[in-house]
N, C-alpha and C positions, 0 to 999 in steps of 0.2 A: 504494500500500500504506500502510495506517495501522495502528499498533500500538494496539489498543483497550484491551487489558489485558495487563500484563506481571507475572507471578507468580514471585517468587524466594524461595529458602529462606534462613533465617538462624537462628543460635543467639543473636542479640543483639536480640531483638524490641523490648524496651522502650527500649533505647538508641537504636535506629534511629527508633522512633516519636518520641522526644523530639527527636532531631536534625532530622528532616525537618519536623515540625510546629511545634516551638518555636524551634529555632535558625534554620532556613531559612524557615519560615512557610508551608509547603504546607497546603492545606485537607485535613482528615481526612474521607474519604468514608465509611469504614465500619471497624468494628473488632470484635474478639472476643478472648478469651484466647489464641487461636492465630494471629491475623493482624491486620493493619491495611492499609487502602488509602488512598492519597492521590491527589488530582487533579493531573495534570501536563498542563496545557493541555487538549487534546482527548482525552488518554488517562488511564488509571488505572494506577498502580504499586502492586503488592501485595507485602508481605513476610509470610511465614508460617514458623512454627517447627514445623509439623506434620511428623512423621517426619524431622526434620532429622538429618543425620549429619555429624559433623566441623564445620568452619568454612567454609561456602561463601562464595565471593566471585565477583563478576561485573564485567564492563565494560558500562556503558550510557551513553547520551548523551541530552541534551535539546536540541532546536532552540530558538534564540532569534532575535529579530528581526534582520534583516540589517544594520540601521544602529545596533545597540546593543551591539556586542561590548565596547568599552572601558567603557561604562557598566555592563554586566552583570558584567564582570570586577571593577570597583571594588566593586560591590554584594556579590559573592561574597567578596572579600577582607575585607569587614567582617563576614562570617558564619563563615568557616572559613579554613584555610590552603591556599593553592594549591600544587599539586605542581610539581616542576621537572624539566626535561629539558635536560641540558647547561647548567645554570644559568639557563635561561629559564623564565618562568612562563606562556608562551602558545605556541601552535603556529600557524604560517602555512602553510596548505595551499594553495599557489598553484595547484595543479593542479585544485582543485575549482571555483572558489576559495572559501576559508573561513578563519576564525580560530577557535581553540578554546582553552579553559583547563580545567584538571582539578583535582579534589579527591578525597580519600578519606573515606568515611563511617565510622562506628564499627565496621562489620562488615568493613571492608577492601575494599569495592566501589570500583572506579575509575570515577568519574563525570565526565562531560564536558559543558560548555556549548559549543555550536557555532553560530556565525553563518554560514550558507551564503548567499553573496551573490547567487546566481542563483535559488535556490529559496525562501528564506525571505522573507516580507513584511516591510515596515518597520513601525515603531511610533513614533508621535510623542509618546506619553505617557512619563513618567518610568519607568525600568525598575524592576520589582518581581518578586516570585515569580510574580505573575499574568501577567507578560509572556511567560513560557515558553510555547512554542507546542504542543509535543507531545513524545512519546518518539521520538527520532531514530534511535537505534541500540541493538541488544542483541547482545552477543557470544554466538554459538552454538557451543559446543565439542563436538565429536563424535569418535567413534572412527575413522570413515571418511568424511572430507570429500568425496572424489570421488563416493562412492555417494549421499551426501545431496544433493550438487549435482545429480545425475541425478534424484533424487526431486523436487526443487524444480521442475525443468523441466516435470514433469507438471502442475504447478499454475501454470505461466506465470511462475515466479520465476527470474530469471537473474542472473548476475554482471553488475554495472553496466558493466564494460569488455569484456564478452563473452569474457573469458579463460577457459581451462580451469581447473576447480577441481582443485587438487592438495593433497597432505597438508601441504605447507609454506606454501602461499599464504594470504593474508588476502583473503577474497572478500566484497565488498559486494553482497549479494543484494537485488534489488528487482523489482517488477513494472512500475513506471514511475518516471520521474525526478521525485520530489517531496521528496527529502531524507530519506527514511526507509529504513533498511537493517537487514537481519539480517546480522551479520558472521560468516560461516561460516569456521571454521578448526579445526585439530587441536590437540592438547595441546602445551604447552611453547613457545609463542610469547610473547615478552615483550610485555606491554602498554605502549604509549607512556605516558610520564610515570609509570612505576612499575617497580619491580624484580620485581613479581609476574609469573608466567607463566600462560598459559591452562591451566585445568584443567576437567574435566567435572564439573558440578554440575547437579542437576535444576532444570528451569524450565519454565514454560508461557507461550507467546506466543499471544494471541488476536488475530488480524488481522481487518480488515474482510473482507467477502464470506464470513463465517462459516468461517474457516479457523483451525485449531488446530495449532500447531507446538510441539514440546517435546522434552525429554529426561526419561525416567522415573527412578524411584529405582534402577533397575538400570543406569542410564547408557545406555539404548537410545533412539535417535532415533525420533520418530513425527511424521507429518503427516497430517491428515485433515480432511475437510469435516464441519462440524457440521450435524446434521439438524434440530435445534431451535434457536431463537434463544437466545443466551446472555444470561442476566440478570446483569449486572455489579453 
């Protein structure tokens, strides 16, 4: 599974564009008065203020080369402030295995850089924003996580641990083990390295194999095959 295009809502469009393109250095792919897109490795991240309600925030992650976590962390500390969990500015996920660090952007999104040691390739060049591999994770918050888990099965997307999807669990959904996940959960789970809790906000996730996943403006989940090729 690859996240080809991730579209998120924001009420801070200009601040986000400046942060991601000027402060972090991502390449601007496209823009209009209502949106902008940046290249994130093999994927595209879009922010849009069209029909935005309230102050949306999301959790998403970027994969980085497996041998460059400390270098990437140092690079990120030179650009913005790292978030802390129990006084630590990095996470050691020994069960993956992986290391990650986190930051918050001007819209309050909780963003993660993660080096997965089994899945992510190595890079022998100096780390830069262009070393980021792809969009690794997006939190999908829904009203009924078990129901959505059953819908995912119809499209061959399953929990990575083959555990049952419950209202309280954090479910890493994927179609094969390549370090890319949709994190399915319900409301009010605290995001790691943040005091924010999971809330439902509209979003669109365009996956490879012409699959569109999302939550609409009425906070209803949908998943469907696209009949025509998406022009990103």
